Short mmCIF file of the C-alpha atoms (twelve columns), coordinates in Angstrom:
data_MODEL
# 
_entry.id   MODEL 
# 
loop_
_atom_site.group_PDB 
_atom_site.id 
_atom_site.type_symbol 
_atom_site.label_atom_id 
_atom_site.label_alt_id 
_atom_site.label_comp_id 
_atom_site.label_asym_id 
_atom_site.label_seq_id 
_atom_site.Cartn_x 
_atom_site.Cartn_y 
_atom_site.Cartn_z 
_atom_site.pdbx_PDB_model_num 
ATOM 1   C CA . UNK A 1   0.000  0.000  0.000   1 
ATOM 2   C CA . UNK A 2   1.353  3.412  -0.957  1 
ATOM 3   C CA . UNK A 3   1.895  6.073  1.689   1 
ATOM 4   C CA . UNK A 4   2.664  9.737  1.257   1 
ATOM 5   C CA . UNK A 5   5.052  12.113 2.963   1 
ATOM 6   C CA . UNK A 6   5.044  15.886 2.524   1 
ATOM 7   C CA . UNK A 7   7.774  18.325 3.498   1 
ATOM 8   C CA . UNK A 8   7.769  22.086 3.205   1 
ATOM 9   C CA . UNK A 9   10.834 23.965 2.021   1 
ATOM 10  C CA . UNK A 10  11.467 27.670 2.365   1 
ATOM 11  C CA . UNK A 11  14.126 27.625 -0.341  1 
ATOM 12  C CA . UNK A 12  13.009 26.508 -3.823  1 
ATOM 13  C CA . UNK A 13  16.575 25.448 -4.702  1 
ATOM 14  C CA . UNK A 14  16.561 23.080 -1.752  1 
ATOM 15  C CA . UNK A 15  13.199 21.662 -2.848  1 
ATOM 16  C CA . UNK A 16  14.575 21.146 -6.375  1 
ATOM 17  C CA . UNK A 17  17.645 19.328 -5.010  1 
ATOM 18  C CA . UNK A 18  15.396 17.108 -2.890  1 
ATOM 19  C CA . UNK A 19  13.192 16.284 -5.897  1 
ATOM 20  C CA . UNK A 20  16.264 15.490 -8.025  1 
ATOM 21  C CA . UNK A 21  17.699 13.280 -5.291  1 
ATOM 22  C CA . UNK A 22  14.401 11.429 -4.910  1 
ATOM 23  C CA . UNK A 23  14.230 10.870 -8.693  1 
ATOM 24  C CA . UNK A 24  17.797 9.569  -8.735  1 
ATOM 25  C CA . UNK A 25  16.895 7.066  -5.987  1 
ATOM 26  C CA . UNK A 26  14.013 5.700  -8.063  1 
ATOM 27  C CA . UNK A 27  11.020 7.520  -6.582  1 
ATOM 28  C CA . UNK A 28  8.477  8.156  -9.324  1 
ATOM 29  C CA . UNK A 29  5.446  9.778  -7.678  1 
ATOM 30  C CA . UNK A 30  6.829  13.191 -6.713  1 
ATOM 31  C CA . UNK A 31  4.527  16.212 -6.494  1 
ATOM 32  C CA . UNK A 32  5.423  19.871 -6.004  1 
ATOM 33  C CA . UNK A 33  2.852  22.377 -4.773  1 
ATOM 34  C CA . UNK A 34  3.676  26.058 -4.909  1 
ATOM 35  C CA . UNK A 35  1.467  29.167 -4.954  1 
ATOM 36  C CA . UNK A 36  4.144  31.692 -5.982  1 
ATOM 37  C CA . UNK A 37  4.465  32.047 -9.763  1 
ATOM 38  C CA . UNK A 38  8.174  33.017 -9.659  1 
ATOM 39  C CA . UNK A 39  9.063  29.956 -7.594  1 
ATOM 40  C CA . UNK A 40  6.896  27.752 -9.796  1 
ATOM 41  C CA . UNK A 41  8.707  28.982 -12.885 1 
ATOM 42  C CA . UNK A 42  12.086 28.428 -11.210 1 
ATOM 43  C CA . UNK A 43  11.096 24.862 -10.346 1 
ATOM 44  C CA . UNK A 44  9.516  24.189 -13.724 1 
ATOM 45  C CA . UNK A 45  6.084  23.348 -12.294 1 
ATOM 46  C CA . UNK A 46  2.625  24.862 -12.543 1 
ATOM 47  C CA . UNK A 47  1.210  27.124 -9.857  1 
ATOM 48  C CA . UNK A 48  -1.237 25.292 -7.616  1 
ATOM 49  C CA . UNK A 49  -4.154 27.697 -7.281  1 
ATOM 50  C CA . UNK A 50  -6.030 25.837 -4.551  1 
ATOM 51  C CA . UNK A 51  -3.405 24.068 -2.461  1 
ATOM 52  C CA . UNK A 52  -5.879 23.138 0.253   1 
ATOM 53  C CA . UNK A 53  -8.018 21.173 -2.216  1 
ATOM 54  C CA . UNK A 54  -4.940 19.538 -3.750  1 
ATOM 55  C CA . UNK A 55  -3.705 18.447 -0.324  1 
ATOM 56  C CA . UNK A 56  -7.148 17.103 0.586   1 
ATOM 57  C CA . UNK A 57  -6.611 14.458 -2.111  1 
ATOM 58  C CA . UNK A 58  -3.488 13.163 -0.321  1 
ATOM 59  C CA . UNK A 59  -4.457 10.157 1.728   1 
ATOM 60  C CA . UNK A 60  -3.599 10.280 5.413   1 
ATOM 61  C CA . UNK A 61  -3.520 14.065 5.905   1 
ATOM 62  C CA . UNK A 62  -5.863 15.414 8.551   1 
ATOM 63  C CA . UNK A 63  -7.490 18.839 8.306   1 
ATOM 64  C CA . UNK A 64  -5.004 20.424 10.698  1 
ATOM 65  C CA . UNK A 65  -2.033 19.321 8.547   1 
ATOM 66  C CA . UNK A 66  -3.775 20.501 5.390   1 
ATOM 67  C CA . UNK A 67  -4.357 23.954 6.891   1 
ATOM 68  C CA . UNK A 68  -0.757 24.132 8.145   1 
ATOM 69  C CA . UNK A 69  0.729  23.247 4.761   1 
ATOM 70  C CA . UNK A 70  -1.628 25.505 2.801   1 
ATOM 71  C CA . UNK A 71  -0.902 28.494 5.055   1 
ATOM 72  C CA . UNK A 72  2.851  27.865 4.686   1 
ATOM 73  C CA . UNK A 73  2.460  27.729 0.906   1 
ATOM 74  C CA . UNK A 74  0.463  30.968 0.934   1 
ATOM 75  C CA . UNK A 75  3.475  32.799 2.371   1 
ATOM 76  C CA . UNK A 76  5.925  31.334 -0.131  1 
ATOM 77  C CA . UNK A 77  6.868  27.833 1.036   1 
ATOM 78  C CA . UNK A 78  7.333  25.053 -1.493  1 
ATOM 79  C CA . UNK A 79  5.644  21.742 -0.656  1 
ATOM 80  C CA . UNK A 80  7.224  18.530 -1.885  1 
ATOM 81  C CA . UNK A 81  5.250  15.302 -1.679  1 
ATOM 82  C CA . UNK A 82  6.286  11.719 -2.365  1 
ATOM 83  C CA . UNK A 83  4.128  8.611  -2.600  1 
ATOM 84  C CA . UNK A 84  5.893  5.307  -2.068  1 
ATOM 85  C CA . UNK A 85  5.542  1.868  -0.553  1 
ATOM 86  C CA . UNK A 86  5.713  1.638  3.215   1 
ATOM 87  C CA . UNK A 87  9.189  0.116  2.937   1 
ATOM 88  C CA . UNK A 88  10.482 3.179  1.036   1 
ATOM 89  C CA . UNK A 89  8.761  5.973  2.919   1 
ATOM 90  C CA . UNK A 90  11.464 6.240  5.620   1 
ATOM 91  C CA . UNK A 91  14.118 6.527  2.910   1 
ATOM 92  C CA . UNK A 92  12.135 9.358  1.279   1 
ATOM 93  C CA . UNK A 93  11.866 11.183 4.610   1 
ATOM 94  C CA . UNK A 94  15.604 10.810 5.204   1 
ATOM 95  C CA . UNK A 95  16.459 12.136 1.743   1 
ATOM 96  C CA . UNK A 96  14.298 15.229 2.210   1 
ATOM 97  C CA . UNK A 97  15.748 15.928 5.674   1 
ATOM 98  C CA . UNK A 98  19.362 15.440 4.565   1 
ATOM 99  C CA . UNK A 99  19.028 17.756 1.582   1 
ATOM 100 C CA . UNK A 100 17.673 20.546 3.753   1 
ATOM 101 C CA . UNK A 101 20.225 19.909 6.512   1 
ATOM 102 C CA . UNK A 102 23.104 20.060 4.033   1 
ATOM 103 C CA . UNK A 103 22.007 23.543 2.955   1 
ATOM 104 C CA . UNK A 104 22.157 25.018 6.480   1 
ATOM 105 C CA . UNK A 105 25.083 27.349 7.172   1 
ATOM 106 C CA . UNK A 106 27.975 26.090 9.235   1 
ATOM 107 C CA . UNK A 107 27.359 27.642 12.675  1 
ATOM 108 C CA . UNK A 108 30.998 27.382 13.785  1 
ATOM 109 C CA . UNK A 109 32.161 29.463 10.826  1 
ATOM 110 C CA . UNK A 110 29.497 32.028 11.618  1 
ATOM 111 C CA . UNK A 111 30.371 32.205 15.322  1 
ATOM 112 C CA . UNK A 112 34.135 32.178 14.829  1 
ATOM 113 C CA . UNK A 113 33.834 35.355 12.756  1 
ATOM 114 C CA . UNK A 114 32.616 37.164 15.882  1 
ATOM 115 C CA . UNK A 115 35.501 39.207 17.348  1 
ATOM 116 C CA . UNK A 116 34.845 38.183 20.953  1 
ATOM 117 C CA . UNK A 117 34.002 34.520 20.567  1 
ATOM 118 C CA . UNK A 118 37.429 32.954 19.834  1 
ATOM 119 C CA . UNK A 119 39.212 34.947 22.565  1 
ATOM 120 C CA . UNK A 120 36.680 34.273 25.329  1 
ATOM 121 C CA . UNK A 121 37.865 31.759 27.917  1 
ATOM 122 C CA . UNK A 122 34.394 31.167 29.318  1 
ATOM 123 C CA . UNK A 123 30.874 32.283 28.604  1 
ATOM 124 C CA . UNK A 124 30.892 34.996 31.285  1 
ATOM 125 C CA . UNK A 125 33.660 36.744 29.351  1 
ATOM 126 C CA . UNK A 126 31.231 37.353 26.494  1 
ATOM 127 C CA . UNK A 127 28.049 37.936 28.485  1 
ATOM 128 C CA . UNK A 128 28.043 40.758 31.062  1 
ATOM 129 C CA . UNK A 129 24.942 39.292 32.725  1 
ATOM 130 C CA . UNK A 130 27.042 36.308 33.851  1 
ATOM 131 C CA . UNK A 131 29.742 38.517 35.390  1 
ATOM 132 C CA . UNK A 132 30.171 38.563 39.168  1 
ATOM 133 C CA . UNK A 133 27.854 40.886 41.016  1 
ATOM 134 C CA . UNK A 134 29.393 43.423 43.394  1 
ATOM 135 C CA . UNK A 135 26.261 44.178 45.360  1 
ATOM 136 C CA . UNK A 136 26.104 47.791 44.233  1 
ATOM 137 C CA . UNK A 137 22.923 47.853 42.155  1 
ATOM 138 C CA . UNK A 138 23.773 51.272 40.669  1 
ATOM 139 C CA . UNK A 139 26.496 49.645 38.517  1 
ATOM 140 C CA . UNK A 140 24.030 47.432 36.703  1 
# 
């Protein structure tokens, strides 16, 4: 029996990479829902005018999930859906998570560019709220 999994992506490039990766792994039933015409053109898909009705056709989605996904799409999110056998659905979920995770910025590189972070010996050196209190409230 086929099951479906849907993931929302904020970045259309990330959604496209996930769709390409799913296709390369042999997944055939891949659907993209997007309400923004620029993103639809970038992804090479048609704009879904009524996303809520389209999602209602996906088996296993309750009304709360449908409303969540349709509201996310209305503010620019791209929805990527995959239908597969139960044995493949976990692989599809993993592929979609890994593609999005790989696109996240490296936090260490971001933090190490801060002038105070590399030279701080402990957290209280970077946060004045953690410094020792003298008892004189006028200093704070």
